[in-house]
N, C-alpha and C positions, 0 to 999 in steps of 0.2 A: 892516876891514870887507873881504870879498870882493870880487871885482869880478863883475858882473853880466854879461850878453851884451852888452847896452845899452853899457856902459863900453866893453866891448871894439871895441863897432861904432864907437862915437865917437872914439875914440882917433886924434889927430893926432900925427905924428909932425914935428919940424921938419924942412926940408928942409937938406941941406948939400949943399956941393958934389958931391962924388961921392958922394953917399947912394945908397941902394937902389933900386930897381927900383919905381915905386910902386905899378904893377899887379900886382906879386909878391907886394907887401906885401901889397896889398888883398886879394888872392884868399886869401894865407895867414891873414888876419885873420878873414876871412868862413868858411873850413873851421875854425879854432879857435873861432871863435864858435857854429857848429853842433853840434861836439863838444861845446864848454862847456855851450850849453842841453839838450843830450840828457844827459851828465850830471848836472847839475841835476835835470833831469825825474825822472832814474833815482832821482836823491838822495831827491827829494820824494816817489816812490812806494814807494820803500824805508821811506823813516820814516815814510807813513803805513802801511804793511803792519807797521813795528814798533810801533806805535802801537795796530793794530787786534790783533796779536798779543799785546802785552801787554796790553791791557783785556780779551782771552780769554783770557790766563793769571790774570788778577787774577780774574776772573770763576771759570775753573775750582779757583785756589786758594780761594776761598770757598768754593765748592760741597765740594771736600776737606777743608776745615776743617767745614765744615756736617758731612759724613758722617763725619767722624772723633768729631765731638762724639755725632750720633746714633747711630755704635758704639759709644762709652764710654756712654753714657746706654741703649741696649740691653743692653749688657754688664751695667749695674750694676741695671738692672730685671731680666735675667735671674739675676744672683745673689741678687737678692732674693727673686722668686719661688722660686729653690731653695733659700736659708732658709727661707722660710714653710714651704714643701711638707714640708721635712726637720721642721720645727717638729711640723706637723699630722702627719705619718708617726710621728713619736714619742709625739705625743700618741695616736693613734689604736691603737698598738700598746699604750701604755699602759693604756690602758683596756681594752682586748681582753682582757690581762694581769689586768685587776682583775675582769672580768668571768669570765674563766677561774678563776681564783682562787675567785672568790663560788659560779658553778656546781658546782666539784670540791667544794667547804666542803658548799654545801647536796648533794650528791650524797652524801658521805661520812657527812651527817646522818641524812638517810633510811636509807642501805644499813644504817647502825648501828642505826637505828629497826627497820628490817625485820626484822635478825638477833635484835634484841630480842624481838620480835613472834613469830619462828619459834620461838624456843627457848622461850617463854610457851606458843605453841600445840602444841609437841612434849610440854611438862609436862602439859598439859590432856589430849592424845592419851593420853599414858601413865596417867594418873588415870582417865578414862574408859575405857579398855583396861581396867585392872584390876577396874573396880568393875563392867564389861560381863561380864567373865571370873566375878567372884564370883558377879554375879546369875545367870548362866547355869549355875556350879556348885552353886548352891543349889537352884537349878530340877531340876539332874539329880540331885542328893541326894534332894529331895521325891520325884521321880518313883521313882528307884532304891529308897526305902525298901519297908518290908516291910509299911507301913499300906495299900498299894494291895493286897496281895495278900491281906490279911484283907477287906478292903472287897467283894473279887470272891468272897470264900467265903462271906462272911454270908450267909443264906437266910434270906430273909422269907416267911412266908405272907400271901398277897396276900387269901386268901378270908376267912379271920380277921379281916384289918385291913377288912375290907370290913363284916363284921358287925359291928365294934366303933363304926362310926361312926352316929352318928343320923340318921336318914333325914327327917328335914327338910331337908336339903339340897338 
């Protein structure tokens, strides 16, 4: 068991025939006792500081562990968000490609239908043109025919016609 300042203070030495000077021994013991008290006080303060620092270190270690766990959780959450975003982006791209394919197919179908309609209209236009040309040619033939000239040369006596008609009219 370590000595205490009180043990040093209460220490009695036996006296010998030619022993040490009692005042000098007492003065030295007082000096040792004060120094020892100081050392013990400093030791106690250092132990308290050490305990305080140990507690703070434990607190900071706990905070560090909590932060590390939080970082790991945040990283895992970020990875999960990233994975979900990647999946969603792939689905969006796939849906867009499907819609694009559908739109392209619909457009091609419409284009084919319009092309067929154009061809049909061209055929109808040719038929109409041919018929119209034939009608005009027939009318021109009719106009250029000699019968018109004969009609113009035909001379009718209108006085004679008037006399032939009954008067009751």
